[in-house]
ZAKEZA-641686 format. One record per residue (C-alpha): x, y, z; residue in one letter. Coordinates in steps of 0.1 Angstrom, whole numbers, plus 5000, padded with zeros to 4 digits. Each point is the difference from the previous one (the first is absolute). Layout:
<nodes>
    c1    c2    c3  aa
     X     Y     Z   A
...
</nodes>
This chain:
<nodes>
    c1    c2    c3  aa
  5394  7892  4371   M
  5015  5010  4964   L
  4965  5000  4977   T
  4999  4993  4967   M
  4980  5008  4966   G
  5003  4990  4964   V
  4999  5016  4968   E
  4991  4979  4970   E
  5002  5013  4968   E
  4979  4976  4972   F
  4994  5004  4958   L
  4971  4988  4983   L
  5003  4981  4970   L
  4976  4986  4976   G
  4991  4966  4991   P
  5027  5001  4970   D
  5026  5019  5026   G
  4993  5035  4987   A
  4998  5024  5030   V
  4966  5016  5002   V
  5007  5035  5013   P
  4964  5003  5021   S
  5016  5003  5037   A
  4981  5030  5009   P
  4966  4982  4988   Y
  5016  4967  5023   V
  5006  5020  5027   A
  4961  5014  5003   R
  4988  4965  4993   L
  5020  4992  5030   A
  4985  5016  5028   R
  5031  5003  5022   A
  5011  5040  5002   G
  5032  5004  5000   D
  5010  4963  5007   Q
  4996  4994  4962   V
  5010  5027  4978   K
  5011  5006  4963   P
  5039  5006  4999   E
  5021  5018  4975   F
  4987  4981  4965   L
  4965  4997  4994   A
  5007  4960  5006   Y
  5015  4999  5031   Q
  4986  4999  5035   L
  5008  5005  5034   E
  4990  4981  5033   T
  5009  5010  5030   T
  4997  4984  5033   T
  4988  5011  5034   A
  5024  5003  5028   V
  5009  4965  5011   C
  5025  4984  5029   T
  4993  4960  4990   R
  5003  4980  4971   L
  4967  4989  4999   D
  4987  5029  5001   Q
  5022  5014  4976   L
  4992  4970  4984   R
  4961  5005  4995   R
  5005  5033  4990   E
  5020  4995  4971   L
  4977  4969  4990   T
  4970  5022  5005   L
  5010  5026  4979   L
  5009  4978  4970   R
  4972  4986  4997   Q
  4979  5027  5005   R
  5022  5016  4966   A
  5000  4973  4985   S
  4962  4996  5000   D
  4996  5035  4990   A
  5025  4999  4974   A
  4980  4964  4989   R
  4971  5027  4994   R
  5017  5020  4980   A
  5010  4969  4975   G
  5040  5001  5015   A
  5017  4984  5021   S
  5017  5006  5031   L
  5039  4993  5000   V
  5029  5001  5021   A
  5033  5001  4980   V
  5028  5025  4996   G
  4995  5007  4970   A
  4975  4999  4966   P
  5010  4966  4979   P
  4988  5012  4975   F
  5003  5025  4970   A
  4962  5005  4992   A
  4975  5027  5014   G
  5008  5041  5008   P
  5033  4995  5018   L
  5001  5031  5003   G
  4968  5011  5014   A
  5010  5025  5030   V
  4969  5008  5026   T
  4976  5029  4994   D
  5010  5018  5033   E
  5022  5031  4999   T
  5026  4987  5018   R
  5003  4969  4979   F
  5002  5019  4968   R
  5027  5028  5008   E
  5021  4972  5010   M
  4999  4983  4970   A
  5010  5035  4986   G
  5022  5007  5020   R
  5015  4960  4995   F
  4990  4992  4965   P
  5027  4975  4997   G
  4991  4981  5039   A
  4964  4997  4987   V
  5005  4964  4988   V
  5022  4998  5038   A
  4962  5004  5016   G
  4989  4974  4984   S
  5017  4977  5026   S
  4982  4989  5032   C
  5015  4995  5039   A
  4995  4987  5032   C
  5008  5027  5026   Q
  5001  4996  5037   V
  4996  5021  5028   H
  5012  4996  5034   I
  4992  5020  5028   G
  5031  5023  5011   V
  4987  5034  5012   P
  5036  5014  5010   D
  5006  5014  4968   R
  5039  5004  5008   D
  5000  4959  5010   L
  4980  4995  4965   A
  5033  5017  4984   V
  5022  4977  5020   E
  4981  4969  4989   V
  5004  5014  4960   L
  5033  5003  5007   A
  5003  4963  5011   R
  4980  4984  4977   I
  5020  5010  4974   R
  5016  4968  4995   P
  4972  4978  5007   W
  4980  5014  4965   L
  5015  4977  4973   P
  4993  4964  5028   A
  4960  5020  5001   L
  4998  4999  4965   L
  5011  4970  4993   A
  4972  4986  5019   L
  4974  5018  4981   T
  5015  5003  4964   V
  4965  4993  4980   N
  5001  5013  4963   S
  5021  4983  4978   P
  4976  5008  4972   F
  4993  5030  4974   A
  4992  5004  4966   G
  4986  4963  4998   D
  5037  4990  5007   R
  5025  4985  5026   D
  5020  5038  5008   T
  5030  4976  5011   G
  4995  5020  5042   W
  4981  4985  5026   A
  4986  5033  5007   S
  4998  5019  4970   Y
  4980  5024  5023   R
  5030  5011  5013   Y
  5015  5005  4969   H
  4972  5024  4989   L
  4999  5018  5034   Q
  5038  5014  4995   Q
  4984  5028  4975   R
  4985  5020  5026   W
  5030  5021  5012   P
  4992  4990  5038   T
  4998  4967  4998   F
  5033  4988  5021   R
  5008  4989  5034   P
  4997  5026  5029   P
  5035  5016  5011   G
  5012  5002  5034   A
  4990  5029  5013   W
  5003  5013  5036   A
  4966  5004  5012   G
  4968  5011  4986   A
  5010  5036  4995   A
  5027  4992  4971   R
  4975  4975  4985   Y
  4971  5026  4998   D
  5029  5027  4985   R
  5007  4970  4974   V
  4966  4993  4991   V
  4995  5039  4995   S
  5026  5003  4982   S
  4988  4975  4973   L
  4969  5014  4997   V
  5016  5032  4999   G
  5019  4991  4968   T
  4976  4983  4984   G
  5015  4970  5006   A
  4961  4987  5014   A
  4970  5015  4995   Y
  4988  4999  5036   D
  5012  4988  5034   V
  4977  4965  4991   G
  5020  4993  4971   A
  5034  5000  5017   V
  5000  4963  4990   Y
  5032  4992  5026   F
  4999  4956  5002   L
  4994  5010  5035   A
  4989  5032  5019   R
  4974  5021  5023   L
  4964  5007  4987   S
  4991  5020  4989   E
  4963  4992  5019   R
  5013  4980  5029   Y
  5022  4994  5033   P
  5016  4975  4983   T
  5030  4988  4981   V
  4989  4986  4964   E
  5015  4972  4983   V
  5000  5005  4965   R
  5024  4973  4981   V
  4975  4974  4995   A
  4981  4987  4968   D
  4961  4999  5002   A
  5000  4967  5019   C
  4984  4967  4979   L
  4978  4989  5034   S
  4986  5010  5028   V
  5029  4976  5026   E
  5027  5018  4976   D
  4985  5031  5014   A
  4994  4993  5033   V
  5040  4983  4995   F
  5011  5030  4994   F
  4987  5026  5024   A
  5011  4976  5031   A
  5032  4996  4988   V
  5000  5039  4992   V
  4985  5010  5039   R
  5027  4975  5012   A
  5027  5019  4984   L
  4991  5033  5012   V
  4999  4986  5036   A
  5029  4990  5000   T
  5014  5029  4979   L
  4988  5018  5027   I
  5017  4982  5027   E
  5030  4999  4987   D
  4999  5041  4995   A
  4988  5000  5036   R
  5032  4981  5012   H
  5023  5017  4978   N
  5006  4968  4977   I
  5028  5018  4973   T
  5001  4982  4967   T
  5020  5011  4974   L
  4989  5023  4975   P
  4991  4986  4966   I
  5003  5020  4969   P
  4969  5007  4982   T
  5018  4986  4969   G
  5004  4966  5014   V
  4957  4999  5011   V
  4994  5014  4968   D
  5020  4966  4980   A
  4988  4976  5027   H
  4962  5013  4996   L
  5008  4990  4960   M
  5014  4972  5011   T
  4966  4991  5015   A
  4983  5015  4977   A
  5014  4979  4975   H
  4992  4970  5016   G
  5030  4994  5013   Q
  4996  4997  5038   V
  4985  4968  5008   R
  4971  4992  5025   V
  5008  4963  4987   R
  5024  4982  5018   R
  5029  4989  4976   G
  5019  5023  4967   R
  4989  5017  4970   T
  4983  4995  4971   P
  5031  5003  4982   D
  5019  4981  5029   G
  5019  5025  5019   T
  4995  5017  5036   A
  5008  5031  5002   P
  5007  5016  5031   A
  4961  5017  5003   A
  4990  4963  4996   A
  5001  4997  5042   G
  4979  5034  5002   A
  4965  4987  5010   V
  5017  4972  5023   A
  5017  5033  5021   R
  4967  5021  5003   L
  4983  4973  5011   M
  5026  4990  5028   T
  4999  5040  5009   K
  4961  5001  5002   V
  4998  4962  5019   G
  5001  5015  5037   P
  4975  5029  4992   A
  4978  4975  4978   L
  5001  4977  5029   A
  4986  5028  5026   A
  4976  5008  4981   W
  4981  4967  4997   G
  5007  4998  4964   D
  5024  4979  4988   A
  4982  4967  5000   D
  4975  5022  4972   D
  5034  5013  4983   V
  5022  4972  5002   Y
  4972  4977  4981   R
  4995  5025  4980   N
  5040  5000  4988   L
  4997  4967  4998   D
  4975  5003  4971   R
  5020  5023  4983   L
  5028  4984  5002   R
  4981  4966  4983   Q
  4977  5019  4976   E
  5022  5032  4989   G
  4991  5036  5000   T
  4975  5013  4985   G
  5019  5009  4970   A
  5011  4960  5001   D
  4964  4991  5007   R
  4987  5023  4969   Q
  5029  4986  4977   R
  4986  4959  5003   K
  4966  5012  4996   A
  5007  5021  4971   W
  5010  4966  4981   V
  4974  4976  5016   R
  4973  5031  4989   A
  5006  4999  4961   G
  4977  5034  4996   S
  5000  5035  5012   P
  4963  4991  5014   E
  5017  4968  5019   G
  5025  5023  5016   F
  4978  5024  5008   V
  4976  4974  5017   D
  5032  4986  5018   F
  5011  5042  5015   L
  4961  5006  5009   A
  4997  4969  5019   H
  5033  5004  5016   A
  4990  5036  5011   T
  4968  4990  5016   V
  5008  4970  5022   G
  5029  4982  5013   F
  4985  4969  4999   A
  4987  5003  4960   Q
  5033  5008  4991   A
  5010  4970  5012   H
  4974  4976  4979   K
</nodes>
C-alpha cells in the first residue's frame, strides 16, 4: 500500500492583512514538536502530518493540525491562513526567520526572499525503491500542469488582483532550481544532478533543490511540490488522493514498460505557465476570454489516467465528490476572488481566509 503524508505551509496575518512575524512563538504555543514549525520567513508556519494510508486518516490529521496551529496563532494575535502568497503589501514582508540556514539562504539569494513568502502544499508518496522513484519523476512531468491547475490559490498580492491564479508559481521562479524534474536514468544520475546544483551554488543544500517533484531528502518518498497551499482541508485531501493515484499509476506503467513520448521541458514549462494563469480550467466550458486552449483538457485527461487507481484504492467516491465541488465552486483562486468582492475590506477578507483554513464546513457558510 502506498503511504502518503502532507506538508502544508501557512501565513500568519493580522486583522488588517499585515503579515505577523511570530511563527517561532506560534510553533512553541502549538506544542506539536516537528509537526508544527516555523518556515523560511518569520510569518510562515509549516505543518507535517503523520504517515497515512487512508483518506479519512489524512483528513483527521490535516484538520487537527490546522486547528492546533490556528488556535496557537490566535493566542499570538494572528490568523492562520492557507493561501499561496501574502495578499496585502503590509507588515515586514522580508522578515527572515532567525535560523542560520534561513539567514544564509537569504544572503545567497536576496532576490528570492520575496519568493520565500509563498506557501505550498507538498504531498509525499512512499516509494522506497529510489530508481523506481526517479522513473516516476520522469513520468510525472507531463501531468504537473494539471496538478497545478487543481490547486491554484494565490490570485492576490500587493492589495490587488495580480491576474494570476497562482502568483506563487510566478514568485517561485526566482529560485534557480524551481523547475520540473528531468527524465533522469536512475537514482545515481539524479543524485549527481542534485550534487552539481549544490556544488555550483544554484542551491544552498539538498533540501533547497526545489524541483516541482523530487525525491525527499528526509523520507523514502516521491515529493510532489507543484501545488499552492490548499485553501481548505478538503482541497488538500483531494489533491493528495489524486497524487497518490497518479504515482501508483505511473509505477504500474514503469513496471510494464509502457512507453510515453518524451515531452521537452520547454513544453512542460509553457503548460505550467498556462495553468498558473488560470487558463487550464477545472470547470467545464471555455476560459474567461472565450477561448478553449489545448491545455483545457488537461484535468480531464489526468482524471481519466488515475481513475482505475482511485477505484483500486477505494478513493473514487471521495475524489469525484470533491471534483464535482471544485467544478461547481471553482478553485481556491476562484473562491478567493468571489470573497474579495464580498468582503469589502482587508478585515473581511482575512476573516474569510481564516475560516476557510480551519474547516470545510465553516468555509462554505
